[in-house]
C-alpha positions in Angstrom: -59.8 -132.2 -43.9 -60.4 -128.9 -42.2 -61.6 -126.1 -44.4 -60.8 -122.6 -45.5 -58.6 -120.3 -43.6 -58.5 -117.5 -46.0 -57.2 -114.0 -45.3 -59.6 -112.2 -47.6 -62.8 -113.2 -45.7 -63.7 -114.1 -42.1 -60.9 -116.5 -41.6 -60.9 -119.5 -39.3 -57.9 -118.0 -37.6 -59.6 -114.8 -36.8 -62.8 -116.2 -35.3 -60.7 -118.9 -33.6 -58.6 -116.3 -31.8 -61.8 -114.4 -30.7 -63.6 -117.4 -29.4 -60.6 -119.1 -27.8 -61.0 -117.1 -24.6 -64.0 -119.2 -23.8 -61.9 -122.3 -23.4 -58.6 -121.0 -21.9 -57.5 -124.2 -20.2 -57.0 -125.9 -23.6 -54.9 -123.1 -25.0 -52.8 -122.3 -22.0 -52.0 -126.0 -21.4 -50.9 -126.6 -24.9 -49.0 -123.4 -25.3 -47.2 -123.9 -22.0 -46.1 -127.4 -22.9 -45.6 -127.1 -26.6 -43.7 -123.9 -26.8 -41.1 -124.9 -24.2 -39.3 -127.1 -26.6 -39.2 -124.6 -29.5 -38.1 -121.9 -27.1 -35.0 -124.0 -26.2 -33.9 -124.2 -29.8 -32.3 -120.8 -30.2 -31.8 -121.0 -33.9 -35.5 -121.6 -34.4 -36.1 -117.9 -33.7 -39.0 -116.0 -35.1 -38.4 -116.0 -38.8 -39.9 -112.7 -39.9 -37.3 -111.0 -42.0 -36.1 -111.6 -45.5 -32.8 -113.2 -46.2 -30.7 -113.2 -49.4 -28.8 -115.9 -51.1 -25.4 -114.7 -50.0 -23.1 -117.2 -48.2 -20.3 -116.1 -46.0 -17.1 -118.1 -45.5 -16.9 -119.4 -42.0 -13.7 -120.8 -40.4 -14.9 -121.8 -37.0 -17.8 -123.5 -35.3 -18.8 -120.3 -33.5 -18.8 -118.4 -36.8 -20.9 -121.0 -38.5 -23.4 -121.1 -35.6 -23.7 -117.3 -35.6 -24.2 -117.3 -39.4 -26.9 -120.0 -38.9 -28.6 -117.9 -36.3 -28.6 -114.8 -38.4 -30.0 -116.8 -41.4 -32.7 -118.2 -39.2 -33.7 -114.8 -37.9 -33.9 -113.6 -41.5 -36.1 -116.6 -42.2 -33.7 -118.2 -44.7 -34.1 -121.8 -43.4 -32.1 -123.4 -46.2 -29.1 -121.2 -45.5 -29.4 -121.8 -41.8 -29.4 -125.5 -42.4 -26.2 -125.2 -44.5 -24.4 -123.3 -41.7 -25.6 -125.7 -39.0 -24.1 -128.5 -41.0 -20.9 -126.5 -41.4 -20.8 -125.9 -37.6 -21.3 -129.7 -37.0 -18.3 -130.4 -39.3 -16.1 -128.9 -36.6 -17.6 -131.0 -33.8 -20.1 -133.7 -34.9 -20.9 -134.5 -31.3 -22.2 -131.0 -30.4 -25.8 -131.8 -29.2 -27.2 -128.3 -29.2 -26.3 -127.9 -32.9 -27.9 -131.2 -33.7 -31.1 -130.2 -31.9 -31.2 -127.0 -33.9 -30.5 -128.8 -37.1 -33.3 -131.3 -36.5 -35.8 -128.6 -35.7 -34.7 -126.5 -38.8 -35.1 -129.5 -41.1 -38.6 -130.2 -39.7 -39.5 -126.5 -40.2 -38.4 -126.6 -43.8 -40.2 -129.8 -44.5 -37.1 -131.9 -45.1 -38.6 -134.8 -43.2 -36.4 -137.5 -44.6 -33.2 -135.6 -43.6 -34.7 -134.9 -40.1 -35.1 -138.7 -39.4 -31.4 -139.3 -39.1 -31.0 -136.5 -36.6 -34.0 -137.7 -34.7 -32.5 -141.1 -34.3 -29.4 -139.6 -32.8 -31.4 -137.4 -30.4 -34.2 -139.6 -29.2 -32.6 -140.0 -25.7 -31.5 -136.4 -25.4 -33.9 -134.7 -22.9 -34.1 -131.3 -24.7 -34.8 -133.0 -28.0 -36.7 -136.1 -27.0 -40.2 -134.8 -27.6 -39.8 -133.9 -31.3 -37.2 -136.6 -31.9 -39.6 -139.4 -30.8 -42.5 -137.7 -32.6 -40.5 -137.6 -35.8 -39.6 -141.3 -35.5 -43.2 -142.1 -34.7 -44.4 -140.3 -37.7 -41.8 -142.1 -39.9 -43.1 -145.5 -38.5 -46.7 -144.4 -39.2 -45.8 -143.3 -42.7 -44.2 -146.7 -43.4 -47.2 -148.5 -42.0 -45.1 -150.0 -39.2 -47.9 -149.5 -36.8 -46.6 -151.7 -34.0 -43.5 -149.6 -33.8 -45.4 -146.3 -33.5 -46.6 -146.9 -29.9 -43.3 -148.3 -28.7 -41.5 -145.2 -30.0 -43.9 -142.7 -28.5 -44.4 -144.6 -25.2 -40.6 -144.7 -24.7 -40.8 -141.3 -23.2 -42.5 -142.3 -20.0 -42.1 -139.0 -18.2 -44.0 -137.0 -20.8 -46.3 -134.1 -19.9 -50.1 -133.9 -20.6 -49.5 -132.9 -24.2 -47.2 -135.8 -24.9 -49.7 -138.2 -23.2 -52.5 -136.9 -25.5 -50.2 -137.3 -28.5 -49.2 -140.8 -27.5 -52.8 -141.7 -27.0 -54.3 -140.3 -30.2 -51.4 -141.5 -32.5 -51.4 -144.8 -30.6 -55.1 -145.2 -31.3 -54.6 -144.6 -35.1 -51.7 -147.1 -35.0 -54.0 -149.7 -33.4 -56.6 -149.0 -36.0 -53.9 -149.5 -38.6 -53.2 -153.0 -37.1 -56.9 -153.8 -37.3 -57.6 -153.3 -33.6 -60.5 -150.8 -33.9 -62.0 -151.8 -30.6 -58.7 -151.2 -28.8 -58.3 -147.8 -30.6 -61.8 -146.6 -29.5 -61.5 -147.9 -26.0 -58.0 -146.3 -25.6 -59.4 -142.9 -26.7 -62.3 -143.2 -24.3 -59.9 -143.9 -21.5 -57.8 -140.9 -22.4 -59.4 -138.4 -20.0 -56.6 -137.0 -17.8 -57.5 -133.4 -18.8 -60.9 -131.9 -19.8 -59.2 -130.2 -22.9 -58.5 -133.7 -24.3 -62.2 -134.1 -25.1 -62.4 -132.4 -28.5 -59.4 -134.3 -29.8 -60.4 -137.7 -28.5 -64.0 -137.4 -29.6 -63.2 -136.3 -33.1 -60.5 -138.9 -33.7 -62.6 -141.7 -32.2 -65.4 -140.6 -34.6 -62.9 -140.5 -37.6 -61.6 -144.0 -36.7 -65.1 -145.4 -36.4 -66.1 -143.7 -39.7 -63.1 -145.0 -41.6 -64.0 -148.5 -40.5 -67.8 -148.3 -41.0 -68.5 -148.7 -37.3 -71.9 -147.5 -36.1 -70.3 -145.8 -33.0 -69.3 -143.0 -35.4 -72.8 -141.6 -35.3 -72.9 -141.1 -31.5 -69.4 -139.8 -31.4 -70.0 -137.2 -34.1 -73.3 -136.2 -32.4 -71.5 -135.8 -29.1 -69.0 -133.4 -30.7 -71.8 -131.5 -32.5 -73.6 -130.9 -29.2 -70.5 -129.8 -27.4 -70.9 -126.0 -27.2 -67.7 -125.7 -25.2 -65.7 -127.3 -28.0 -67.3 -125.1 -30.6 -66.2 -122.0 -28.6 -62.8 -123.2 -27.5 -61.6 -125.5 -30.2 -63.5 -124.4 -33.3 -61.1 -125.9 -35.8 -61.6 -129.3 -34.3 -65.4 -128.8 -33.8 -66.0 -127.7 -37.4 -64.0 -130.6 -38.8 -66.2 -133.0 -36.8 -69.4 -131.3 -38.0 -68.5 -131.4 -41.6 -67.4 -135.0 -41.3 -70.6 -135.9 -39.6 -72.6 -134.3 -42.4 -70.6 -136.4 -44.9 -71.4 -139.5 -42.8 -75.1 -138.7 -42.8 -75.2 -138.1 -46.5 -73.5 -141.5 -47.1 -76.1 -143.0 -44.7 -79.0 -141.5 -46.7 -80.1 -139.1 -44.0 -80.0 -136.0 -46.2 -82.4 -133.8 -44.3 -80.5 -134.3 -41.1 -77.3 -133.6 -43.0 -78.6 -130.3 -44.1 -79.5 -129.4 -40.5 -76.0 -130.3 -39.4 -74.4 -128.2 -42.1 -76.5 -125.3 -41.1 -75.3 -125.7 -37.5 -71.8 -125.6 -38.7 -72.3 -122.6 -41.0 -73.7 -120.6 -38.0 -70.3 -120.9 -36.4 -68.0 -120.9 -39.5 -69.8 -119.5 -42.6 -66.6 -119.4 -44.6 -65.7 -123.1 -44.1 -65.5 -124.3 -47.7 -66.4 -127.9 -46.9 -69.9 -126.9 -46.0 -70.4 -125.4 -49.5 -69.0 -128.5 -51.1 -71.3 -130.8 -49.1 -74.3 -128.7 -50.2 -73.2 -129.1 -53.8 -73.0 -132.8 -53.3 -76.5 -132.9 -51.8 -78.0 -130.8 -54.6 -76.3 -133.0 -57.3 -77.3 -136.3 -55.5 -73.6 -137.3 -55.3 -72.0 -139.3 -52.5 -69.2 -137.4 -50.7 -65.9 -139.1 -49.8 -64.8 -139.7 -46.3 -62.9 -136.8 -44.9 -60.2 -139.1 -43.7 -59.4 -141.8 -46.2 -56.5 -143.7 -44.5 -55.0 -144.3 -41.1 -52.0 -142.2 -42.0 -54.1 -139.3 -43.0 -56.0 -139.5 -39.8 -52.8 -139.4 -37.8 -51.7 -136.4 -39.9 -55.0 -134.6 -39.2 -54.3 -134.9 -35.4 -50.9 -133.2 -35.9 -52.6 -130.5 -38.0 -55.2 -130.1 -35.2 -52.5 -129.7 -32.7 -50.7 -127.1 -34.8 -53.9 -125.1 -35.3 -54.7 -125.0 -31.6 -51.2 -123.7 -31.0 -51.5 -121.2 -33.9 -51.3 -117.6 -32.7 -49.1 -114.6 -33.5 -45.6 -115.3 -32.4 -45.9 -119.1 -32.5 -45.7 -119.6 -36.2 -42.4 -121.5 -35.9 -44.0 -124.2 -33.7 -47.1 -124.3 -35.7 -45.1 -124.9 -38.9 -43.3 -127.9 -37.4 -46.6 -129.6 -36.5 -47.9 -128.8 -40.0 -44.8 -130.2 -41.6 -45.1 -133.4 -39.6 -48.8 -133.6 -40.7 -47.7 -133.1 -44.3 -45.3 -136.0 -44.0 -48.3 -138.3 -43.3 -50.8 -136.6 -45.7 -48.8 -135.0 -48.4 -51.8 -134.5 -50.7 -54.1 -133.0 -48.0 -55.2 -129.6 -49.3 -56.0 -128.2 -46.0 -52.5 -128.9 -44.6 -50.9 -127.5 -47.7 -53.0 -124.3 -47.6 -52.3 -123.7 -44.0 -48.6 -124.1 -44.5 -48.9 -121.5 -47.2 -50.8 -119.1 -45.0 -48.2 -119.6 -42.2 -45.4 -118.7 -44.7 -47.3 -115.6 -45.7 -47.7 -114.5 -42.1 -43.9 -114.9 -41.8 -43.6 -112.7 -44.9 -42.3 -115.4 -47.3 -44.8 -115.3 -50.2 -42.6 -117.3 -52.6 -42.4 -120.2 -50.1 -46.2 -119.9 -49.6 -46.7 -120.4 -53.3 -44.7 -123.6 -53.2 -47.3 -125.1 -50.9 -50.3 -123.7 -52.8 -49.0 -125.2 -56.0 -49.0 -128.7 -54.4 -52.7 -128.7 -53.6 -54.3 -131.4 -55.8 -56.8 -130.4 -58.5 -59.3 -132.7 -56.9 -59.2 -130.8 -53.6 -62.1 -128.5 -52.7 -59.3 -126.1 -51.7 -57.7 -125.9 -55.2 -59.6 -122.7 -56.0 -58.6 -121.2 -52.7 -55.0 -122.1 -53.3 -55.2 -120.4 -56.7 -56.5 -117.2 -55.1 -54.0 -117.3 -52.3 -51.2 -117.8 -54.9 -52.4 -114.6 -56.7 -52.3 -112.7 -53.4 -48.9 -114.1 -52.5 -47.6 -112.9 -55.9 -48.8 -109.4 -55.0 -47.1 -109.7 -51.6 -43.9 -110.5 -53.6 -44.7 -107.3 -55.6 -45.1 -109.3 -58.8 -48.3 -107.5 -59.6 -48.4 -108.5 -63.3 -48.3 -112.2 -62.4 -50.7 -111.7 -59.6 -53.2 -109.9 -61.9 -52.9 -112.7 -64.6 -53.3 -115.4 -62.0 -56.5 -113.9 -60.5 -57.9 -113.1 -64.0 -57.4 -116.7 -64.9 -59.2 -117.8 -61.7 -62.1 -115.6 -62.6 -62.2 -117.0 -66.2 -62.3 -120.6 -64.8 -65.2 -119.8 -62.5 -67.0 -116.5 -63.0 -69.3 -117.3 -60.2 -66.6 -117.3 -57.5 -66.9 -114.0 -55.6 -63.6 -114.4 -53.7 -61.7 -114.2 -57.0 -63.2 -110.8 -57.7 -62.5 -109.7 -54.2 -58.9 -110.8 -54.4 -58.2 -109.1 -57.7 -59.9 -106.0 -56.4 -57.5 -105.9 -53.5 -54.6 -106.1 -56.0 -55.9 -103.1 -57.8 -56.5 -101.2 -54.5 -52.9 -101.9 -53.5 -51.7 -100.3 -56.7 -54.2 -97.4 -56.3 -56.4 -98.4 -59.2 -59.5 -97.7 -57.1 -62.0 -97.4 -59.9 -61.0 -100.9 -61.1 -61.1 -102.2 -57.5 -64.6 -100.8 -56.9 -65.8 -102.4 -60.1 -64.5 -105.8 -59.0 -66.0 -105.5 -55.6 -69.3 -104.8 -57.4 -68.9 -108.0 -59.3 -68.1 -109.9 -56.1 -71.2 -108.7 -54.4 -73.3 -109.4 -57.5 -71.9 -112.9 -57.8 -73.0 -113.6 -54.3 -76.4 -112.1 -54.8 -77.0 -114.2 -57.9 -76.2 -117.3 -55.9 -78.8 -116.3 -53.3 -76.2 -115.4 -50.7 -75.6 -112.1 -48.8 -72.1 -110.6 -49.0 -70.5 -110.2 -45.6 -69.3 -107.0 -44.1 -65.8 -107.3 -45.7 -67.1 -106.8 -49.3 -69.0 -103.6 -48.5 -66.1 -102.3 -46.4 -63.6 -102.8 -49.2 -65.9 -101.2 -51.8 -66.6 -98.3 -49.4 -62.8 -97.7 -49.1 -62.4 -97.7 -52.9 -65.2 -95.2 -53.3 -63.9 -93.0 -50.6 -60.5 -92.9 -52.2 -62.2 -92.0 -55.5 -63.9 -89.1 -53.5 -67.3 -90.6 -54.2 -68.6 -90.2 -50.7 -72.3 -90.6 -51.7 -71.4 -94.2 -52.6 -68.9 -94.9 -49.9 -71.0 -93.9 -46.9 -73.8 -96.4 -47.6 -71.3 -99.2 -48.0 -69.7 -98.4 -44.6 -73.1 -98.3 -43.0 -74.1 -101.6 -44.6 -70.9 -103.2 -43.3 -71.8 -102.0 -39.8 -75.3 -103.3 -40.2 -73.8 -106.7 -40.8 -71.0 -106.4 -38.1 -72.0 -103.5 -35.8 -68.8 -103.8 -33.6 -66.2 -104.2 -36.4 -63.4 -101.8 -35.2 -61.9 -101.1 -38.6 -65.2 -100.0 -40.1 -66.1 -97.9 -37.1 -62.8 -96.2 -37.3 -62.9 -95.6 -41.1 -66.5 -94.2 -41.1 -66.0 -92.2 -37.9 -62.8 -90.6 -39.1 -64.2 -89.9 -42.6 -67.2 -88.1 -41.0 -64.9 -85.9 -38.8 -62.6 -85.2 -41.7 -65.5 -84.1 -43.8 -66.9 -81.9 -41.0 -70.2 -83.9 -41.0 -72.1 -85.5 -38.2 -69.2 -84.8 -35.8 -70.8 -86.3 -32.7 -71.5 -89.5 -34.5 -68.1 -89.6 -36.0 -66.2 -89.1 -32.7 -68.4 -91.7 -31.0 -67.7 -94.2 -33.8 -64.0 -93.7 -33.4 -64.2 -94.0 -29.6 -66.2 -97.2 -29.9 -63.4 -98.5 -32.2 -60.8 -97.6 -29.6 -62.8 -99.3 -26.9 -62.9 -102.4 -29.0 -59.2 -102.3 -29.9 -57.4 -100.1 -27.3 -54.1 -101.7 -28.4 -54.4 -100.8 -32.0 -52.2 -97.8 -32.5 -53.6 -96.8 -35.9 -57.1 -96.5 -34.4 -55.9 -94.5 -31.3 -54.1 -92.3 -33.8 -57.4 -91.7 -35.6 -59.0 -90.5 -32.4 -56.2 -88.2 -31.7 -56.2 -86.8 -35.2 -59.9 -86.4 -35.1 -59.5 -84.2 -32.0 -56.8 -82.3 -33.8 -59.1 -81.6 -36.8 -61.7 -80.3 -34.3 -59.1 -78.0 -32.7 -59.2 -79.9 -29.4 -55.4 -80.0 -29.2 -54.9 -81.0 -25.6 -57.2 -84.0 -26.2 -55.3 -84.7 -29.4 -51.9 -84.7 -27.6 -53.3 -87.2 -25.0 -54.5 -89.7 -27.5 -51.6 -89.3 -29.9 -49.1 -89.9 -27.0 -51.1 -93.2 -26.4 -50.8 -94.0 -30.1 -47.0 -93.4 -30.2 -46.5 -95.7 -27.2 -48.2 -98.4 -29.2 -46.5 -97.9 -32.6 -43.4 -95.7 -31.8 -41.8 -96.1 -35.2 -44.8 -95.2 -37.3 -44.1 -92.0 -39.4 -47.6 -90.8 -39.6 -48.3 -91.0 -35.8 -45.0 -89.2 -35.1 -45.9 -86.5 -37.6 -49.4 -86.1 -36.1 -48.0 -85.9 -32.6 -45.5 -83.2 -33.7 -48.4 -81.2 -35.2 -50.3 -81.5 -31.9 -47.3 -80.5 -29.8 -46.9 -77.4 -32.0 -50.5 -76.3 -31.5 -50.2 -76.5 -27.7 -46.9 -74.5 -27.7 -44.5 -77.4 -27.2 -42.5 -76.5 -30.2 -39.2 -78.1 -29.3 -41.0 -81.4 -28.8 -42.8 -80.9 -32.1 -39.5 -80.7 -33.9 -38.3 -83.8 -32.1 -41.4 -85.7 -33.3 -41.0 -84.4 -36.8 -37.4 -85.5 -36.8 -38.5 -89.0 -35.7 -41.2 -89.0 -38.4 -38.7 -88.1 -41.1 -36.3 -90.8 -39.8 -39.1 -93.4 -40.0 -40.0 -92.2 -43.6 -36.3 -92.7 -44.6 -36.3 -96.2 -43.1 -39.3 -97.2 -45.3 -38.6 -99.7 -48.1 -40.3 -97.2 -50.4 -40.3 -93.8 -48.7 -43.5 -91.7 -48.9 -42.4 -88.7 -50.9 -45.4 -86.6 -50.0 -45.0 -87.2 -46.3 -41.3 -86.5 -46.5 -41.9 -83.2 -48.2 -44.6 -82.1 -45.8 -42.4 -82.9 -42.8 -39.4 -81.1 -44.2 -41.5 -78.0 -44.8 -42.6 -78.1 -41.2 -39.1 -78.6 -39.9 -38.1 -75.4 -41.8 -41.1 -73.2 -41.2 -43.2 -74.7 -38.4 -47.0 -74.7 -38.8 -49.0 -71.7 -39.8 -51.9 -70.5 -37.7 -55.0 -72.3 -38.8 -57.7 -70.2 -40.3 -61.2 -70.9 -38.9 -62.3 -72.3 -42.2 -59.5 -74.9 -42.1 -60.6 -76.3 -38.8 -63.6 -78.7 -38.4 -66.4 -77.1 -36.4 -66.1 -78.6 -32.9 -69.4 -77.2 -31.7 -71.2 -80.5 -32.4 -68.6 -82.6 -30.7 -67.9 -81.2 -27.3 -68.7 -84.2 -25.1 -65.9 -85.4 -22.9 -64.4 -88.7 -24.0 -65.5 -90.5 -20.8 -69.1 -89.4 -21.2 -69.2 -90.4 -24.8 -67.7 -93.8 -24.0 -70.3 -94.3 -21.4 
């Protein structure tokens, strides 16, 4: 239903997070209500580590619960579920354990097993929200539409989020019973909060579209013209725009459809459904509806809710809504791809591949799933399989630029920079041959490959082209700026580029570190200390930043502190999964001998870059 959220390009998630500030009421309201339930389920902790398959023998309820909690924190949901069941064997009536078990089953996508727990917990206050939602989804899945509303409405004291969910899912249930008028009027009356509007307008349009009702046109048009929804709820807005274009093509209004697609592309150029609709237009083919059943429509609402809540740190909650959506629309490519991306963000690439493999061959997202699978294999450090997977994708469709980009990234990870640069060339050429312009990301990646190959005459134009396309992109500003300083070229420009990057991302420790190290390279050691201390506060366990700060302390005569930072840097190196041997050796040498006095030729000439930071920033 929704389109591409792909980590290689300008993802829906990235521009969503940037634009979301324009519509803060929607996000703050949903997060405040939705996260509270997940926060109460202690075992549903942020799953960001990696577990193993070891089981420990437990002989008490407390021991089993502790083992479940540890497994959850390591992200091993299956093992956590096993331990929770073991804990319940000691006391089947322990409510807290059942709440945790239900939430864990939902997170893992074991929906059928979660139903029994939801039935037990539907009257338990701390579990009622998700228990009733699970039972409502089960009724919807079984086409028992009359039961859906009675289940959801049974929680009369629900908050605004629950009232929205009751209203939207209730509308889909009415549509399933044939009461389309009641569904549309119910959504129109659902106006308790202004942030309801994108949800209610989109789903009213989808219901009308599914039932060939003329009201769909006005509803879609209303969403298209809603600039606030485009800024604050872009996932929902883009779905509506793409679905409207499909409606228009099916209605024979092809020129207007092209205009609507262009409006959508102006906000979300990477949204794959727009490209698919253009192909349909060119081939004279009739597109399918974006929602093909009542159950899928209800699933899309849960997907929409999960995406609005989707932000760093809330992956556990997002995943539950996506799994509920998947229960209603198990073949929906967008839901499956987003589940895969969520698992990747949690650092579980093998689980991500499970979902990518389920995307149907008929889905517009099948190619994207193939590319993401290749990248996930690389995340799992299975580089041979990743390379084969992406080469197969290129062979299937040599005109797909993202396949070249993805394979290029695999080569860059393994420091095969010449091969990476060649693939980035092919990606850019594939776009140009199709009449499109590559976005900043393509030039930035190729520039980095050339820079690592020490081909600066090729790297610099690529960085500058990337900045032409995205003038305020912090990572490009930082890379180009630091490279200029490091090469002792255009020092004023280089420092100003890094300062601009820091202004854009003052919380990015690696960029602040670049500014501090640039000052160090220029011999401005006091300035270097100031910025590197800022960087270390942001990323205290980074070995490179600790090493840099140690060097800066040494140069200003704070030699005891320098040794302290080098010790911290070495400890961070030793803690790495694959320690950096070159960095380790360099630190050990400094620990033994300190730093030599720099010869003038070793230091970048600071004469071009003497402006104070405040003046340069202004």
